[in-house]
Structures are given as structure tokens and as C-alpha cells.
N, C-alpha and C positions, 0 to 999 in steps of 0.2 A: 101464330106469329113466328117468323123465321128466326132461328137462333144459330149460334156457331157450335153448339153442343148441348148435351143434356143439362137441364137445370140442376141447380145445386141440390134440390130435393128436400129442403127443410120443410116440415109441416108444423106450423105454430099452433098447436092445439092447447092453448092456454086460456083459462076462463077470464083472467084479469091481466090483459097486457099492461106493461109498465113502461113509462116514457121518461126520456130526458129531453127537456125543452132547452134549446140553445139560443141565447140572445147575445150576439156580439154588438158592442157599442163603441162608436168613436165620435165624440163631439155631438151627441144628440141629447143634450141636457133638457131640451124642451119637449122631448118625446118619450124618453126611456122609461119614466115613471108609469106612463099609461100602458106601455108594452108589458112591463113587469106586473102591473096590477091585473092585466087581462089574463095572465097565467095564474095568479093567486085566486082569481075568481072562477076557475074551472069547476064545473059540476062533477067532473071525474076526478077521483081522489089519488090515483096511483101515478105520481110523477115527482120528478125533481127538476129544478131549474138551475142552469149554469149560465151566469152572466160573465162575459169576457170583456173587460174594459181594455180596449186595444190602444193604450197610450193616449187617452183623451186629455186634451189641455183645458177643457171646461169642467163643469161639475158632474159630468156623467158618472164617473167612477164613485164619487162621494154619494150621489143619489142612490146608486146601486147598493152601496154599503149600508145606507140608512134603511132601505127597503128589506135588505137581507137580515138585518140585525136581530129581528124577533121571529124569524121563520127558519127552522133547521132544514127545510127542504130547499133552501136557496143558497147557492154558493157563488161567490164573486171571485174572479181571477183577474189580477191586474198584470199587464205585460206591456213591453215596449211595442210601439206601433209596428205592425207587420202586415196589415191589410186584412180584409174580410176573410179570405181563405185561411190565413194563419190563425185568426181568432176562432173560426169554426173548428179547425183541426185541434186546437188546444182543448176546446170543450169536448170534442169527441173522445180524445184520449182519456178524459176524466169521467166520462159518462158511466154511470152505474147500472143503467137500464138498457134493454136491448133495442127499444124503439126510439128513434131520434126524430125530433121535430125542431126545425129551424124557424125562428121568428126574428125578422128584422126589427131593429130597435125603434123604427118609426111606424111599425104596424101594430095591430092589436088582434089577438085571438078572440073569436066569439066564445061565449061561456061554455057551449057544448062542443067545442072543437075536438078536444081529446076524447070525449065520449063518442063522437062520430068516427074518429079514427079507430077506437077500440072496437066499436060495433063492426066496422068494415073488416078489421083483422079477424074477428071471430067468424064472419061470413065467408072469408077467403083464407083458409088456413095455409094455403100454398103461396100467398102473396108476400112480397118483400118490399114493394114500393106502393104507397097509397097517396092519392091526391084528390083534394076537393077544389074549391074555387073561392074567389074573393069578391067582396063588394068594395067599391072605391070611395074613399073619404076625400072630398074636394077641399081646397084651401078655404073656401067660404063656409065650411061646416056641413054642406050637403052630403048625403050618402047616395051614391049611384048603385043601384042593385043590378048585378050582372048574373048571367046564367051559367057561365063557365063553359069550357070546351071538353069534348070527349068524356062526358060524364055518363055515357050510355054503354060504353064498352071498354075493354082493355086495349091499350095501345103500346107502342114501343118506340125505338129509335127512329124508325121510318117516319112516323107521324111527327115526332119531336124535331127531327132534322128539317122537315118541311115547314113546320110552324112551331115556334117556341111558346108552348102553352102552360108549362109547369111553373108556377110561382113558388119560390122556396118556402115562403111562410105558410103555404097550403099543403106541403108535402110531408109525409111521414115515411121513414124507411128503416130497414133493419141494419143494425150496426155491423153485422157480419159482412155486408157489402163493401164496407170501407177496407177491411183487411184483404178482400179479394180483388178489388178494382182500384185501390189506391185512394189517398185522401184528396182534399181540394188542392188544386195546383196553386201554390203560393206565389208563383210568378205572374198570375193573372190578377190584375186589380179590378177588372170587370169580367163578366161572363163566366165566373168560376162555376156557377151553378149549372150553366148550359153544358160545359165540359163534363162536369161530374155526372149529371143525369144521363147524358149520352153514354158514358162509360158503363154505369151500373145497368142501364137499359139493355146492354148486350145479353145480360143474364136474366133480368127480372122485368116482367111486364109492368106497366103503370096501371094500377087498379083504381078505378074511380070510386070515390066515397059517396058522391052524389049529394053533397051538402056544402053550404058556404062555411069556410073554415076561418077566414080572417078578414079584417078590414084593412085594406091597403091604403096608406096615406099618400096623397099626391102633393108634392111640394117642389120648390126650385132646386133643393139639394139632393134629390133622389139620385143614387148612384147609377140607376138604370136609365137616366135621362138620355135620350137618343142624340148622339153626336156622330160625326164622321169617325172619330177614334173608336167609339164603342162599337159601331157597326163593322169597322175593319177587324177588330178583335174577334167579333162573332164569326166573321168569315174565316179567319185563321183557325178558330176552334173547330169549325165545321170541316175545314180542309184537313186538319190533323186527325180528326176522328176517322175520316174516310181513308186517309193515307197510312196512318200509323196504328190505329186502334181497332182495325177490323170492320170499320163502318161500311166498307164495300159489300159486306154480306147482307146489309139491310137496305141500302140505297143504290139504285142503278146509276151508272156514270152519267147518262144524259140528264136524269132528274137532279143529280148532284150539281152538275155544271150550271143548270138553269137556276137552281136555288142559290148557289154561291155567287153566281153572276148578278143576281138581283140584289143580294146583300151588298156587294161591292158597288153596285149602282147607287143604292141608297146612301152608302158611305160617301161616295163622290158628290152626290147632290147636297148632302149636309155640309161637307167640307166647303163647297162653293158658297153655300148660304152664310157660313161663318168666316169667309175670306181666307181659308186655308187652301190656296190654289195649288200649290205644289203637291200636297197630299191628295187633292181632288184628282189631279191628273193620273197619279199612280193608281188610285182606286178605280177610276173610270176605264183606264186601259185594261186592267185586270177583268173588269166587268165585260168589256167588249170581246176579250179573248175567250171568255167562257160562254157568253150568251149575248151576241150582238143585237142591240135594240136601237131604234131611232132615238129614244129618250137619252140613252147613254151617249150616243154620238153628239146630240145637241148640247148636253152638259159639258162634254169634253171640249167642244168648240167654244162654248162660253168661257171655260176655264182659261183658254188661250187668249181670249179677248180681254179678260180681266186680270191677267197675270201680273200686271204692274201693281196690283193691290194685294199681293200675296202677304199673308201674315201667318207663317207657320205656327202651329199650336204648341210645338216644343215637347209633345208627349212621346216617349219612346215606346215602340211596340215591344211586346213581351217575347222572351225566349220561348219558342214553341218546340224545343227538343222534347221528344216523348218521355214521360215519367216511367222509370223502371217498374214502379209499383203498379202503374196502370197497364203495363204490358203483361203482367204476371198471369192474369186469367186468360188472356188471349193465347199466350204461349201454351198454357195447359190444355186448352180446348184443341188447339192444332196438334199437339202431341197425341191426344186421345184419338182424334180423327185419323191420324196417320198410323195408329196402332203401335206407337213407340212405348218402351218401358218408362217408368217414372223417372229414372236417372238418366234418360237420354239427353244429349246435348241439344240446346235450343238453337 
């Protein structure tokens, strides 16, 4: 796998990996107890759980407190609402163990999830990012068993850029990566995990666990529900990775244009579906500028025919100025490649 420089070189030769499981919660009182109990039911013993109540206005925080009352392994942090990225960052700063596992408050870990991660860490002492896959829990209670993607080999930003296959609840990564590549970007209310995993992937391959890790719940309030706004933010995250964070070392320009053009096309189509015609025009024009397709031209024409029904969604796009913390590793690699001394100006 292509990298910008030598890997960090840590070998994790520990017999008993220890984990911090992170559960951010905001107004998920109907789900959070099941998520927490799935951690308490782990067959692997070496873990702590940090629940961050991100300013919930329902009983989510109170439920978390009740579940933590009799278990010293569980810590609950209450903070003003700052979004998913801010909640994760709070937990990471408090984590006592080196291996971090994120669990969305509406998902559930399978009982052997941490055991599978620990086994994979022992098998791959040079690994820093591990991922399994999920099964899907439908609203009617049915479980759809899935096989996962890229469970047969190590992958990296090239594959993830082309197809977003890492689900946060199925990933385990070493805390050191946060200090080198920066925390979750709090300006992103969606796609924070896409941005984060692209950045850490510059250094660390994604190592497959080969096992189902979590049960992902499907419901109307999923933050990842596909909308024109969500797809636009994904396109912006991909563009920033390529332009600012050294992504051009992993993805060729023609492949990047095709991929980002497709994401903008999907955003435009979803905006048209939801009646957000002005946003649809912007997304479809960007799509055509990157990868002109007949479908994009058709939807752009449709947006002009239906412009009198425009209902802008009112959501502001995030500030995509690069994070200084996220540039740190890239600057260091470029300095080493150029053979400059450690105190050289960036």
C-alpha cells in the first residue's frame, strides 16, 4: 500500500489488549440502554465504557447514569450539545486504555466483539486500525446478515475514498493516531468518521477482523440517512482530503474527479427528490464539471423545469478550512522526505 513515509513503527506485542468503548448519545432514550448493555455483556473482560451525554433533552443522560451507578467500569460525562464529533473527542481525551472502540447509541455490539478485536490485534502486532462488519437490524425486528467488505485483505485510503465501507461501530483503532492526525472535526455534523478514517489511513492500513462486530439499527432518525446535504458534505470531505491532507498520494486525479463527480450527482438527485432545487443546481453543475454524464444533465434540466417549487433546506455547509492538527503528520512526512532537520520551517 502506498504511503507518504515510513510507518510509525509501533509493535503492539501485548497479550491482553485493553479497550475504551465510547458511546456518544443525544436524544436516543429508546435505544441507549440496549447499546450500553451490549457492552456490559462482552465476553472479553479488559475494557472501560465512557458514555457522553451530548446535551440530551430527553432521558438519555438519566438512563446512562442509572446504568453506570453500579459498575465502576462505566463513566458518564454530561456536556452541552456540541455534536457527535465533539462528544467523541471528549471521550477520547478521558480514555484510559490504548484501543478505542466507538459505538453509536442506536447500535449494539455482539457479545464477542471485543474478543474479536483483541484476537486480531494479537495476530497483527503492527496494526493500528481494525475493522469488522455489521448485520442490520430492521425496524420490524428482522436481522439482515451481511458479509462485510474488504474482509480478506488490508486496505487504505484508496479503497475507502472509492467506497465508504468502514462503519464506526465496527472499527477499533489505537489512541496514538489521534495525537498524530488530529481529533474528529467538530465543524462536521455529518461524515466526521469519513474525514477521520481518511486521515488516519495515510499512516495505518485498515486491517480486517473477519467477524461481525455490531448490529446496526436502521430507523428514520439515523444521522447517516442519505440526503442531498449529507452527500454534499461527503463530497467536500473527499475534496479536502485530496487537496489539503495529502490524499493525492493515494488517489489519482482522474479517479478522484470521477468519484467526487458521482457523489455530487447523487447529492443533486436527492436535492431534486426533496424539492431543494437551488441546492440541486449547484451540486449537479459541480458533478458535470468533474465527470459529465447523461444522468447529471437530465437532472439539471429537471431542476430548471421544477425551479418554481424550490424549498431550500436551510442547512449551512461546514467550514472546510484544514485543521492544523490534521496537517501535522503530513508536514512531518514531507519534511522527512525532503531530508530537512526537525526544526525546519514548514
